[in-house]
Backbone bond lengths (Angstrom), bond angles and torsions (degrees), N, CA, C in turn:
res aa  C-N    CA-C-N  psi(-1)  N-CA   C-N-CA  omega(-1)  CA-C   N-CA-C  phi
1 M - - - 1.457 - - 1.523 108.56 -
2 D 1.308 115.27 138.88 1.461 121.69 179.20 1.527 109.75 -70.30
3 P 1.347 118.56 130.81 1.472 120.39 -179.95 1.527 113.25 -58.04
4 D 1.340 117.46 -26.98 1.467 120.35 178.59 1.530 112.05 -69.56
5 D 1.341 116.23 -19.38 1.462 120.11 -179.84 1.524 112.52 -85.66
6 L 1.322 116.85 -13.07 1.461 120.68 -179.32 1.523 109.99 -76.63
7 P 1.325 117.20 151.77 1.471 118.67 177.75 1.525 110.64 -63.89
8 R 1.313 116.08 144.62 1.462 120.26 178.69 1.518 109.47 -72.69
9 P 1.318 116.72 140.71 1.465 118.18 177.60 1.528 110.57 -69.08
10 R 1.313 115.24 145.78 1.466 119.54 177.23 1.516 108.49 -73.97
11 G 1.326 116.48 157.13 1.448 120.20 178.20 1.518 111.82 78.39
12 D 1.329 117.08 49.66 1.455 120.44 179.81 1.526 110.87 -66.43
13 A 1.303 117.12 174.53 1.465 122.52 -175.62 1.521 112.30 -60.16
14 A 1.319 117.95 -38.86 1.463 120.60 -179.19 1.524 110.74 -64.16
15 S 1.323 117.17 -39.57 1.464 120.49 178.11 1.517 111.28 -65.31
16 K 1.314 116.02 -39.40 1.464 120.07 179.16 1.530 110.55 -66.70
17 L 1.329 116.14 -41.48 1.467 119.55 177.69 1.522 111.18 -62.37
18 A 1.309 116.61 -41.50 1.459 120.81 -177.32 1.519 111.96 -64.68
19 G 1.320 117.46 -28.38 1.453 120.65 -178.26 1.519 114.40 -93.18
20 E 1.314 117.26 -3.53 1.462 121.07 -176.15 1.530 111.11 -75.30
21 A 1.331 116.12 137.94 1.463 121.00 176.11 1.524 108.94 -70.32
22 L 1.303 116.66 136.61 1.464 121.67 -176.46 1.525 112.92 -104.52
23 D 1.310 116.99 -0.42 1.465 121.75 -174.85 1.525 113.62 -57.95
24 S 1.303 118.35 -33.18 1.466 120.88 -175.05 1.532 113.42 -83.66
25 Y 1.324 118.29 -4.81 1.461 121.62 -177.89 1.530 110.98 -86.35
26 S 1.333 115.37 140.97 1.470 120.19 173.72 1.528 108.77 -79.27
27 V 1.315 116.34 169.64 1.467 120.85 178.54 1.527 109.53 -61.24
28 D 1.326 117.75 -42.24 1.468 120.47 178.44 1.526 111.34 -62.43
29 E 1.319 116.75 -41.50 1.462 120.34 178.93 1.530 110.68 -65.97
30 L 1.320 116.35 -38.39 1.466 119.60 177.12 1.526 111.27 -65.15
31 N 1.329 116.61 -41.86 1.469 120.32 177.29 1.520 110.97 -61.65
32 E 1.322 117.28 -41.29 1.465 120.82 178.39 1.522 110.34 -64.77
33 R 1.311 115.73 -41.55 1.468 119.94 179.22 1.527 110.70 -63.26
34 I 1.328 116.61 -40.79 1.466 120.79 177.81 1.523 110.52 -61.20
35 Q 1.330 116.70 -44.11 1.471 120.23 179.06 1.526 111.16 -61.66
36 L 1.322 116.81 -41.64 1.466 120.30 178.80 1.532 111.02 -64.57
37 C 1.324 116.16 -41.77 1.469 120.28 179.34 1.522 111.10 -65.82
38 E 1.327 116.86 -41.32 1.472 119.92 178.68 1.521 110.95 -64.10
39 A 1.334 117.06 -39.56 1.464 120.33 177.33 1.526 110.63 -64.84
40 E 1.319 117.25 -36.88 1.460 120.93 178.42 1.522 110.72 -67.92
41 V 1.311 118.13 -38.08 1.460 121.43 177.07 1.527 110.03 -61.97
42 V 1.327 117.18 -43.56 1.470 121.15 178.28 1.532 110.07 -60.36
43 R 1.327 116.51 -42.41 1.467 121.18 -179.92 1.528 110.56 -64.20
44 I 1.328 116.39 -42.88 1.466 120.75 -178.75 1.528 110.97 -66.80
45 V 1.318 117.38 -43.05 1.466 121.56 179.12 1.532 109.97 -61.80
46 A 1.326 116.88 -42.49 1.471 120.09 178.71 1.526 110.74 -62.42
47 H 1.327 116.38 -41.43 1.464 119.73 179.52 1.529 110.85 -67.14
48 R 1.339 116.28 -41.28 1.462 120.24 177.98 1.525 110.60 -60.80
49 D 1.337 116.87 -44.61 1.459 120.70 -179.12 1.525 111.20 -64.05
50 K 1.331 115.96 -38.14 1.468 120.33 177.29 1.532 109.95 -65.00
51 A 1.328 116.74 -41.54 1.463 120.77 179.06 1.531 110.65 -64.93
52 K 1.332 117.31 -40.18 1.469 121.03 177.79 1.523 110.71 -62.12
53 A 1.340 116.41 -45.08 1.463 120.58 -179.71 1.527 110.47 -63.29
54 H 1.319 115.98 -38.68 1.470 120.76 178.51 1.525 109.81 -63.81
55 R 1.322 116.06 -42.14 1.467 120.60 179.74 1.525 110.97 -64.86
56 V 1.324 117.04 -43.58 1.466 121.09 178.79 1.530 109.97 -60.79
57 A 1.339 116.62 -42.74 1.466 120.20 179.45 1.523 110.78 -64.89
58 A 1.325 117.11 -41.52 1.467 120.44 179.07 1.522 110.67 -65.94
59 D 1.326 116.83 -42.77 1.462 119.84 178.23 1.528 111.07 -60.86
60 A 1.330 116.59 -40.46 1.463 120.54 179.56 1.518 110.87 -66.83
61 L 1.312 116.86 -38.14 1.466 121.29 -179.22 1.515 111.87 -67.52
62 F 1.333 116.51 -40.23 1.458 120.28 -174.77 1.522 113.84 -102.19
63 A 1.316 117.96 7.81 1.453 121.22 -179.58 1.525 110.48 -67.45
64 R 1.288 114.55 143.14 1.468 119.16 175.79 1.515 108.71 -78.20
65 P 1.318 117.17 141.33 1.470 119.16 177.47 1.530 110.10 -63.70
66 A 1.290 114.65 143.65 1.487 119.72 178.39 1.520 110.48 -68.16
67 T 1.303 115.41 138.88 1.468 120.15 178.55 1.524 108.91 -93.39
68 P 1.340 115.71 131.38 1.481 118.76 -178.83 1.498 113.28 -70.76
């Protein structure tokens, strides 16, 4: 079985990050963390857009011709 077909485990990295206490971080560490998170958002958006374009192309390829 393809690992991509398996259900995703609960408690992904983003959920763990969101629940982490930030009190022990310095301002510099928080700024670095923000930069890393922003870079991850850019990466995710790019992947989502690529997936959308792939879906649109697949839908166009397999679409049934319109009946007059």
